[in-house]
C-alpha positions as CSV (number, residue, x, y, z in Angstrom):
1,X,130.2,59.4,85.1
2,X,129.6,61.2,82.1
3,X,127.1,59.2,80.4
4,X,124.1,61.6,79.7
5,X,121.9,59.4,82.5
6,X,124.7,60.3,85.0
7,X,124.4,64.1,84.1
8,X,120.2,63.8,84.0
9,X,120.6,61.8,87.8
10,X,123.0,64.5,88.8
11,X,120.9,67.6,87.7
12,X,117.5,65.8,89.4
13,X,119.4,65.6,92.7
14,X,120.5,69.2,93.0
15,X,123.2,69.6,91.3
16,X,123.2,73.5,89.7
17,X,125.5,71.9,86.9
18,X,127.5,69.4,86.0
19,X,130.6,69.0,84.6
20,X,132.5,66.1,82.4
21,X,135.9,65.4,82.6
22,X,138.6,66.5,80.4
23,X,137.3,70.2,80.9
24,X,139.4,73.3,80.4
25,X,139.4,75.6,83.2
26,X,138.1,78.4,81.2
27,X,135.0,76.1,80.8
28,X,134.9,75.9,84.4
29,X,135.4,79.4,85.5
30,X,132.4,80.0,83.3
31,X,130.2,77.7,84.9
32,X,130.9,79.0,87.9
33,X,130.4,83.0,86.5
34,X,127.0,81.2,85.6
35,X,126.3,79.6,89.0
36,X,127.0,82.5,91.1
37,X,125.0,84.8,88.2
38,X,122.1,82.1,89.4
39,X,122.0,82.4,93.2
40,X,120.7,85.4,95.1
41,X,123.0,88.5,96.4
42,X,125.3,87.8,99.5
43,X,123.9,88.6,102.9
44,X,124.6,92.1,103.8
45,X,125.3,93.8,107.2
46,X,122.7,96.1,108.6
47,X,123.3,98.4,111.6
48,X,120.6,100.3,111.9
49,X,117.0,100.7,109.9
50,X,114.5,103.3,109.9
51,X,111.1,102.3,108.3
52,X,107.6,104.7,108.8
53,X,109.0,106.5,111.6
54,X,110.4,103.5,113.4
55,X,114.4,103.1,113.8
56,X,115.6,99.6,115.1
57,X,119.8,100.1,116.0
58,X,120.9,96.6,115.9
59,X,124.3,98.3,118.0
60,X,121.9,98.8,121.4
61,X,119.2,96.2,120.4
62,X,116.6,98.7,120.7
63,X,113.6,99.7,118.8
64,X,113.2,103.6,118.7
65,X,109.9,105.5,117.9
66,X,109.2,108.8,116.9
67,X,107.6,109.8,120.7
68,X,111.3,108.9,121.8
69,X,110.0,105.9,123.3
70,X,112.6,102.5,123.5
71,X,111.7,98.7,123.3
72,X,114.9,96.6,124.3
73,X,115.5,93.7,122.0
74,X,116.7,90.1,123.3
75,X,119.2,88.6,121.7
76,X,117.2,86.1,119.9
77,X,114.6,89.0,118.3
78,X,118.1,90.9,117.2
79,X,119.2,87.9,115.4
80,X,115.7,87.3,114.1
81,X,115.4,90.4,112.7
82,X,119.2,90.9,111.6
83,X,118.9,87.9,110.2
84,X,116.1,88.7,108.0
85,X,117.7,91.9,106.8
86,X,120.5,90.3,105.9
87,X,118.2,88.0,103.5
88,X,116.0,91.1,101.9
89,X,113.2,89.3,99.6
90,X,113.8,86.0,100.6
91,X,111.8,83.8,102.4
92,X,113.9,82.3,105.2
93,X,112.6,79.1,106.7
94,X,112.1,78.6,110.4
95,X,115.2,75.8,110.2
96,X,117.2,78.2,108.8
97,X,116.7,80.6,111.6
98,X,117.3,77.9,114.3
99,X,120.5,76.9,112.7
100,X,121.8,80.5,111.8
101,X,120.5,82.2,114.9
102,X,120.1,80.0,117.5
103,X,123.1,77.6,116.3
104,X,121.2,74.6,116.2
105,X,120.2,72.0,113.6
106,X,117.1,70.8,114.9
107,X,113.5,70.2,112.8
108,X,111.3,73.7,113.0
109,X,108.4,71.1,113.4
110,X,109.6,69.8,116.7
111,X,109.6,73.4,118.5
112,X,107.7,76.5,118.1
113,X,110.5,78.7,119.6
114,X,110.7,80.5,116.4
115,X,107.4,81.4,115.9
116,X,107.1,82.3,119.5
117,X,110.2,84.9,119.1
118,X,108.7,86.2,115.8
119,X,105.4,87.1,117.7
120,X,107.4,88.9,120.6
121,X,109.3,90.8,118.3
122,X,106.0,92.2,116.5
123,X,104.8,92.8,119.1
124,X,107.5,95.5,120.4
125,X,107.7,96.5,116.8
126,X,104.0,97.6,117.0
127,X,103.8,101.3,117.7
128,X,102.5,102.3,121.3
129,X,99.5,104.2,120.0
130,X,99.2,101.9,116.6
131,X,99.3,104.9,114.8
132,X,102.3,103.2,112.7
133,X,101.4,100.4,110.3
134,X,104.9,99.0,108.6
135,X,104.4,95.2,108.6
136,X,108.1,94.4,109.7
137,X,107.9,90.8,109.0
138,X,105.4,88.9,106.7
139,X,105.0,85.2,107.4
140,X,104.9,83.3,104.2
141,X,102.1,80.1,105.4
142,X,104.4,76.7,105.3
143,X,107.6,78.1,104.0
144,X,108.6,80.9,107.1
145,X,109.4,84.2,107.1
146,X,110.5,87.3,105.2
147,X,111.0,91.0,106.1
148,X,107.5,93.1,104.9
149,X,107.7,94.9,101.8
150,X,108.0,98.4,103.3
151,X,111.0,96.9,104.9
152,X,112.7,94.6,102.5
153,X,112.5,98.0,100.2
154,X,114.5,100.0,102.2
155,X,117.2,97.5,102.9
156,X,117.5,96.5,99.2
157,X,117.9,100.4,98.6
158,X,120.8,100.7,101.4
159,X,120.1,103.9,102.9
160,X,118.6,105.9,99.6
161,X,116.3,108.0,101.4
162,X,112.9,106.5,100.1
163,X,110.0,108.5,101.9
164,X,111.1,108.2,105.8
165,X,112.7,104.7,105.2
166,X,116.6,104.5,105.6
167,X,119.7,101.8,106.4
168,X,123.0,102.1,107.7
């Protein structure tokens, strides 16, 4: 399958690269390295995050506000937030959340479960007195969800003090 038509068809069908036999091991490794450079960074594990004075502790599955009020997160809410945190700066689709957090393969258009959990999660992340206005989760219309810009920046900076935002 080394003709130009085969290579073009393979690339059009979603291949990142197309290697024709015979090939050398050095060429294959160079192509793999090139693909890895183009892919998003590997997900990172986040134990806690502090943004706008609000701390989320994933080990305890709780949100702690500056006034010491605490709100518990459900397993799914925590899972959604952890998955978004492990993919900062990237839109995560509803289907991906269903697969990675719920562990099911389903068409997201068939269920509103993800949207309902995100709505409850946003409510729990809202400060009791509305003085803290951190956007934890942004909706990308027609695509899915991603971390809000302030939180994504804190996660991407991984623990560097940044205007009161930190990740551990």
